[in-house]
C-alpha positions as CSV (number, residue, x, y, z in Angstrom):
1,M,197.7,91.0,-15.6
2,S,196.4,87.6,-16.6
3,W,193.6,85.9,-14.7
4,V,195.8,82.9,-14.1
5,K,198.5,85.0,-12.4
6,T,195.9,86.9,-10.4
7,F,194.2,83.7,-9.2
8,S,197.6,82.1,-8.4
9,Q,198.7,85.1,-6.3
10,T,195.4,85.2,-4.5
11,A,195.7,81.5,-3.7
12,S,199.2,82.0,-2.4
13,F,198.0,84.8,-0.1
14,V,195.2,82.7,1.3
15,A,197.3,79.6,1.7
16,S,200.0,81.5,3.5
17,G,197.6,83.2,5.9
18,S,198.3,86.7,4.4
19,A,194.6,86.9,3.4
20,D,191.6,85.4,5.2
21,V,189.6,84.8,2.1
22,G,190.1,85.0,-1.7
23,I,188.2,84.4,-4.9
24,I,190.2,81.9,-7.0
25,A,189.6,79.4,-9.7
26,L,187.9,76.2,-8.6
27,S,190.8,74.2,-10.2
28,L,193.2,75.9,-7.8
29,A,191.0,75.2,-4.8
30,L,190.9,71.5,-5.7
31,S,194.6,71.3,-6.6
32,P,196.8,69.0,-4.4
33,N,198.6,72.1,-3.0
34,M,195.4,73.8,-1.8
35,K,192.8,71.1,-1.1
36,D,193.8,70.7,2.5
37,K,194.4,74.4,3.3
38,G,190.9,75.4,4.2
39,R,187.4,75.5,2.9
40,Y,185.8,76.7,-0.4
41,A,182.4,77.5,-1.7
42,E,181.6,77.7,-5.4
43,V,180.1,80.8,-6.8
44,V,177.0,79.9,-8.9
45,A,178.1,79.8,-12.5
46,G,175.1,81.9,-13.6
47,D,176.3,84.8,-11.3
48,Y,179.3,85.7,-13.5
49,P,180.3,85.6,-17.2
50,A,182.0,82.4,-18.2
51,I,185.7,82.5,-18.7
52,E,186.0,80.7,-22.0
53,Q,189.2,79.0,-22.9
54,A,190.4,77.5,-26.1
55,C,193.1,75.4,-27.7
56,V,194.3,76.3,-31.2
57,I,196.9,74.9,-33.6
58,M,198.7,77.7,-35.4
59,R,199.1,77.5,-39.2
60,S,202.7,78.5,-38.7
61,S,203.4,75.5,-36.3
62,K,206.4,73.4,-37.2
63,N,204.9,70.5,-35.2
64,K,201.3,70.2,-36.5
65,D,201.3,66.4,-36.1
66,V,202.4,66.6,-32.5
67,A,199.9,69.4,-31.8
68,Q,197.1,67.3,-33.3
69,Q,198.0,64.4,-31.1
70,F,198.0,66.7,-28.1
71,L,194.6,68.1,-29.0
72,K,193.2,64.6,-29.4
73,F,194.8,63.6,-26.1
74,I,193.2,66.5,-24.1
75,Q,189.8,65.7,-25.7
76,S,189.9,62.0,-24.7
77,P,187.4,60.8,-22.1
78,P,190.0,60.2,-19.3
79,I,191.5,63.7,-19.6
80,R,188.0,65.2,-19.8
81,E,187.2,63.5,-16.5
82,L,190.5,64.8,-15.1
83,F,189.5,68.4,-16.1
84,K,186.1,67.8,-14.4
85,K,187.8,66.5,-11.2
86,Y,189.7,69.8,-11.0
87,G,186.7,72.0,-11.4
88,F,186.6,72.7,-15.2
89,A,183.2,72.7,-16.9
90,I,183.4,70.7,-20.1
91,P,181.2,71.9,-22.9
92,N,179.1,69.4,-24.8
93,Q,180.7,68.4,-28.1
């Protein structure tokens, strides 16, 4: 099972009242659907291994130009700020 699915299901259980507490991604806790559903506390980043995420462009892609544009877009300052707003840590470039 993927982390995203597990976090999403846990968030659903907590939001519906089926669970009193859950450990979910900060991005879910800060999302518009969840932000007014209760309280959250961040787990200190040094207390768990980082979940590293990446973006790749496949050699076999038929839309490399569009993929490059998308990659450039998500690395732009406004989008990096949006990621931060929703709880994602942005590595230094």
